[in-house]
Each structure stands twice: as C-alpha cells, then as structure tokens.
N, C-alpha and C positions, 0 to 999 in steps of 0.2 A: 383877680378883678375885685375892685372895691364894691362890695354889696351895699354899703351904706349910701354910696352915691347912686346906685341903681334905684333904690326905693325912695329916694328923696323926690318929692313932687317937683315938677318943672316950675321954676320961678317965673318964667315968661313963656307961656304956651304959644303965643304968637310968634316967638322966635324960632320955633320948630317948623321947618318947611315940609312940603309934601315931596315924596319921592316920585320919579317918573312912573307912569302906569306900566311901562314895559318891564321895569324892575319888579313891580308888584306882581304882574302876571307871571313872570318867570319863577318867582318864589312859590306862588300858589300852584303852578303847573308841576314844579319839582316835588312839592309835598304830596299832591294828589296822585302822582304817578309812582310814588315810592312804595306803595303797598296796596293790596286789595282790601276791600271792605271798609274804606274810610268813610265815616259819617260826619265828623266835625273836625275843624282845625281850631286850636286854642293858642292865643297869644297873651301871656301874662308876664309882667315884669318879674325878673329874678329867676325865670325858668326858660329853657329853650322852647322854641315853637314846638307844639305838641299836636299829635293826631289821635283821634279816637277810632280805634280799629276793632270792630265787633264788640264794642262796649268797654274796651281797655285803652288807657292812655299810653302812647308811646312817643318818645322824643324824636324830633327831626333835627339832625345836626346837633348832637348833645353838647358839643364843645362851645356852641354859640349861645350865650345867655342873653335874653332880651332885656333891653332897658325901656323905661316908659317913653323916652324920646323916640326910640326906634318904632315902637308901636304907634305912637301918635303920628309919625310920618306916614306909616302904612294907612292909618285911619283917614288921614287927610286926603290921600289919593283915592280912597273909596268914597268919601263924602263929596269930593269934587265941588266944594263951595256951595253945596245945596243949602239954602238959607233955613229950611225947615229942620234939617238934620243938625245943623249948627246950633239952632235955637233949642231943640230938644235936648241935645247933649249938655248945653250950658244950664238949662233950667231944671232938667230932671235927672241929669247924671248919666243918661243913656239914650241911644237912638237906634231905630231899626231901619234897615235898608236891604237892598239886594245888589248883587254884582255878578256880571256875566264874564266868564273866562272863555274867550272865543274858541270854538271847536272842542271844548273840553266839558264844561258844566257851568251851572249857575250856583250862587250861594245866597242863603238868607243870613244876614249879618246883624249881630247886636254889638255895638260899640259902647263901652261903659267905662266908668271910673271906679277903681277900688283902691282903698288906702291912699288916695291922692294920685294914683297913677292910671294911665290909660291901659285898657285891656280890650280884647276882641274875641268873639266866638263866631266862627263861620260854619253854618250848617250846609253841607253839600246837598244840592238838589239834583235829582236824576234828570238828565237831559231827555230821556225817553219817557213818555207818559206811560205809566204802568197799566196793564190790563187786569181784569178780574182773574183771568186764567194764570197770568204770570205770578200773581200774589197767592194763587191757590185758595181763593176765597170760597167758602161753602156755597152750595147751590142756593141756599135761602137768600143770599145777597142779591140774586136776580129778582127776587120778589120785592126787595126794597125799592129798586129803581122803577117799579111799576106804579108806585104811589103818585097820586096827582095833587094831593093837598096834605097839609099838616107839617109836623116837625120831625126831622130825622137827625139824631145826635150820634156823632162818633166821638167817644171820650177816651181819655187815657192821660198818662203823665207826659212830660216833655220828652220828645224823642221816641215815642211809642209807635210812630207811623200813621198818625191820624190823617195828616194831609195826603199821604200816599194812598191810603184807602179811599178817601173822598175823590182823589184824582182818578182812581180806577173806576169808581161808580159813574162819575161824570163822563169819562171816556166811553164807557159802555152806552150811556144815554146818547152820546154824540154819534155813535154808529147806528143807532136804531130809531131815534125820535127827532122829529122836526119841531124844535122848540127854541125859544129865546132864553138863554141862561145868563143871568147877571151874577158876577162874583165880586165880593168885597173882601180884599185880602191885604195882609200886612206882613211882608210884601207879596207880590205875585210870585208863586213858586213854580207852577207848571203852566206853560203857555199852550192852551188848547187850540188846535186848528178848527176851522169851520168845515165840518163834514155835513151830517144830517142836521145838526143843531147849529145855532148861531150864538157865539159867545161874545159877551161884553165884560171884559175883565178890568176891574178898577182897583187901583192901588192907593192905600191910605197915604195921605200927604201929597200925592201927585195928582190924583183924580178926585178924591174927596177928603174931608178934613177930620171927620170922626164917624164912628160906626152908626150912631143913631141917625145922623143926617144922611149918611150914605144909604142906609136901609130904607129910610123914609122916602128918599128920592127914587130908590129902585122900584118901589110900588107903582111909580108913575112911568116906568120904562117898559111896560108891557111884558114882564117876564112870566114864564111858566114855572121856572126853577130859579131859586136864589141860593147862592152859597155865601155864608157869612164865616169868614176865617175863624173867628172866635167871638163868642158872646161874653162880654166882660162886665156888663153892668145891667141894672134894672131897666133903663130906658131902651136899650137894644133888645133885651128879652121881651119887653112888652110889645115892641113893634113886630118882632118875630112871631109872637103869638097871634097878633092881629093878621099878619101875612098868611099864616097857616090857616086861619079861620075864614079868610076871604078868597080862597081858590088858588093859593100858591103852595108849592112844596118848598120848604126851607131846610137846607142842609147846614149844619154847624158843628162846632166842637166845644167841649168843656174839659177842664182839667179835673176829671173825676174818674174813679176806678171801677164803678159798678153802676147798675141801673138805679138801685136804691139811693146811692150817694148822689147821683145826677138829679133825681127828683128833689132831694133835700137841698142841694146847692141852688136850684132854681127857686125853691120856696124861700131860701135865705136872702134872696135879692129883694124881697118885698116885705112890707110891714106885716106885723102879726095879725092885725085885723083884716088883712087882705087874703089871708091864707086859704080860706074856703073857696073864695072866688077863683084864685089862681089854681087851686087843685081841680076845680071843675073845668077850667080852660085847658089844663094839661091833659086831663082825661079825654077830652074831646079832640085834641090836636096832636098829641104825641103818637107817632106811628111806629118808630123803631128806636131803640137805644143800643148801640154797639159799643162795648168797652173792650179795649185791647191792650196787650203788653207784648214786648219783644223779649223772649227769654233765651238764655244760652242753649245752644243746640249741641248734642253729642257729635263730635267730629269737627266742631268749629262752626262759626256763624251764629245767626240768631233765628229763632222760630216765632212766627206770629201766633199768639194765643188769644182767643176772643171769647167774650160773653155776648149773647144776643137775645134781646127781648123785643117782641112785637106787641101788638095791641089786641086785647081780648076783653071779654066781659070781666074776667077776674083781675086783670091788670088795671083796668079802668076803675074797678071797685077799690083797689088798694090806693090808687092815686087820689081818689075822692075822699077816702076815709082814713088813710094812713095804714102803716104796718102794725100788726100785733103778733103775739106768739103763735096764733093760729092762722095768720094771714100775712105771709111773707113773700116778697117778690122772688127771692132765691128759690123757694119751693115751686112757685108757679112757673118759673123759667125752666126748671128741670123737668117738670111735668109736661112741658110743651115740646119735648124733644122730637115728637112725631112730626111736628111742623118745621123742624130745623132750629128751634130755639135751643140754646145750650149755655151752661154756666162755665165759669173758669175751671171749676173742679172737673167737669165732664171733659172739657177740652184738654186739660193737663193729664188726666188719667188715660185718655186715648193716645196722647203723644208718648206717655210712659210705656204703654203696652206695645207701641210701635217702635220702641227703643230710640226715640228721637230726643228725649230728655232724661236726666237722671232723677232718682228719687228725691234728692236734696233740692233740685230745681223745682220739681213739682210742689214740694212743701213750701218752699220760699215764696213762690208766686201765687199760691192759692189764697183765697179770702177766708173760707171756712176751714181752719186748720184741723179741727177734730174730724170733720167729715173726710177731708183729704187723707188723713192718717189711716182711717178705717179702710178707705178704698185702695190705698197703696198696699196695705197689708194683704187684702184679698187678692189684688192683682199679682203681688209677689208670690203668694201661695199657689195661684193658678199657674204662674210661670214655672215655679219649681216642680209642680206636679207634672206639667207637660214635659219638662226636661227629664224627669225620672222615667216617665213612660217611654219617651223616645230612646233613652239609654238602655232600658230593659229590652225594648224591641230590637235594638242593634246587637245586644250581647246574648240573646236567647239562642241556644244551639238549634241547628236545623234538624228536624226529625229524620230518622233513617228512612230510606226508601222502602216501600212495601214490597215484600217478596213476590216475584212473578210466578204464578202457579201454572204448571204445565197441564194441558188438557188431558183428561182421562181417555184411554183408548176405548173405542167402541167394540164390544165383543161381536165376533162373527161366527156363524155356524158353518161347519164344513159341509160341502155338497156330497150326496151319496155316491157310492162307487159306480152305480149304473148310469150315471149322467145327471141331468138336472133334477133336482128334488121337486116332487110334486106334492101339492097341498090339496086336501080334500075340498070339494066345492060345497060351501055351506048351504047352498040352495037345494042340493040333492039329499033326499032322505036315504039313510042306510038301508040295505036290503034286509028282509026279515030272516 
C-alpha cells in the first residue's frame, strides 16, 4: 500500500461522504466484542484501528491500514450533520460528542485533525451506572455524599476514572436523597434514572453553549447538587465558588494529581493580587479533594488507587497561608488516617502488602519517591521475615511423645492366720 497517499491530506474534504450508520455500528460492535477490558478505540491514519485493553494498545484487523478518507467517512456518520460539531472541527481542529451503540454501550468521542488527516478516539462508557460497592470505594466516600454545601473535587489524569467515581457518588445519592441534581457535561456519559433524586442532565452544545453560562443558569434551576464535568477556566471556577458559598454542593473534576496541586491549579486561574481572597474562599468552601490513578494490577487489569483529603482546621490553615517545610498537605493527609484520609503512598503500600501491585508499580505511581522507597523496604523486610518464620514452623521436627508412666503398685499387708486382723482401739487405755 502506498503510505505517501495515506498521509496526504484530502484535497476536497466535502468529496468524502458519510458511511451508513449500520456499517459504523457493525465495526464498533465487532471491535468492542473482540476482547475484554477495552476502554478506548483509536482511529489514526497509517495504522490499523486500535483498541486500548487494560492500558495497552492492540490492533484490530492488523492487515487493514486506515486512511484519512476512511476515518473522515466514519466521523461524518457520527457527526450526522450537527452544525456545532462541524463548526468546532473547522474552527478549532477538534470536536467532542457522544454516540450510542444500541444494546451494547455508549461512547464519548473526540474527532480531531493531526498532520492534516482526520483521527478519532472513542472512550467506551459503561452502560451500567457503577455503585460505590462495585468500585470498592473506601467507607469515607460515604461521608462525602453527606455534604450539603461547598466544593468536592475528583482529580486525576485523562482516563483515570474520574467520571466513573462521580457517577457512583451521584448514584448513591440517587438511592437515598430526595434532591434536584443538575449536571453540566461534555458530553453526557452516564444516564441517571429518576429514583429518590430528580436529575436534569444537560449536554454542552445541545442544551447549553459554554460552562460559565450553563453554571450561572443552573443556580436559577433550584438544584441542591450541581455536577460540572470539568472546570476549565477562571469564570467557571468563580461561579462554582459562589455556588458553594450560597447553599449548593458542587462536584467537579480537574486534571491534577494531588490535593496540593489542585489548590495551586485553582490559584493559577486568578490574578496574583487576588490570591489571598481566593485562598480564603477555598478554605471556606472546599470539602473534599479526591485524587486517583488506575495502576496495573498483578494478574491483569487495573486497580484504583486514591488520595483523599477532607476539611479540617489544619487543611484550612494551609489553604489560607500556603505550604511550608513544616506545614505540608501530604503530612496532614497521612495524619488524618483515623478519619479515612489517605495519601497515594499509603494506598500503594497497602496494595503492595496485599500482593495486588508490584514494587515497581508502587514506586512508579507514588508522588513522594523517597518516602515510598523507605516504606517498600520495610514492607519487604516484614514479608521476608514472615516467610522465614512460616518456613521454620513448617520444617521444625515434631517433639517425641512423652513416655507413659505406669502407676506404682500399692503395698498391702497380709492378714493374720487366725482370721481378720484386729487393731487396738485408740480410745481404750492399756491395762496397768
């Protein structure tokens, strides 16, 4: 196949037509059903269609290399002449949307151009709304959903499961609380039914046109809980802070990897001369920051590892005054383990001791490498000591049984020849 032709941008994009949706659906269905643990589908010119399985890319139909024209025809079937998506792709080079594969699953899709060619990434969305139990979230997460005001952040890199965790929290609220929940998403990923709670789920581009406007409107829609898919700019953050201060609880995500980095990212959205005011507002409104990562699990699959920080006098002091050598959020988090708070290092060492992750994985995904190294060395020594003790107990010879002693015979006195032997009566005195 001529690769130069593959990578040459299409001279006339309008000349490429859309394929039938039945053909698109069959392709997606075949890919999804070809392996377990698929999280993403990738379509990039010059490579076969690929699937991300437990964090590793694997080709689908390796003999078929994609062209830009083929990907564009798939993209047009997904876009389906939506004017906003067409405009976004033309003006910004990418667009976000969702697509439903009937009776199989839904996808969150990013269509973009790279090197002059079309490309797509489809993130598979689980059709079943996760529960806190199915995700094996720590008991402290049940304290999070009891909050009535303030900000709750779930943070992490792309593909770390932030949306899934938030869906599990809202699902639990839906089973127990009568409240109006407004979500602002790009796109809608989990469709929540109306159980105890009432959901108003709004999608960017279809139901509202930007997050600041959508969040400002949500404050007039009588919600008790607001979910903002992602806070991307200062204006949205400022409205979220106001919402948290005025009797709402706001759940949202940020692309940060720790509580400390989350605070710094928020401060970075504002001007330098506003820092003290923003710090004061954060100290009053932030209730929980959950940071998470998906790490390779021994035996296959991936394991959710989290860091969790709540609100206390010490955390509010750090938010107000900033971190120093003697005042660090990481130390405060680890000191709060009795209330369920935990650092990445504590979560990783626990997983290592339970033989769920390797030593290399624990080191790679930790934040404080030196602390992690020390704890791994101690855990390894404890493990080795336990193995030695167990092996010694198994190989120690059984002690010989104690000899059985025979009872000593009781001596008996023979009876006199004249019959029964008579003993003197001690009460009678002998004759003189």
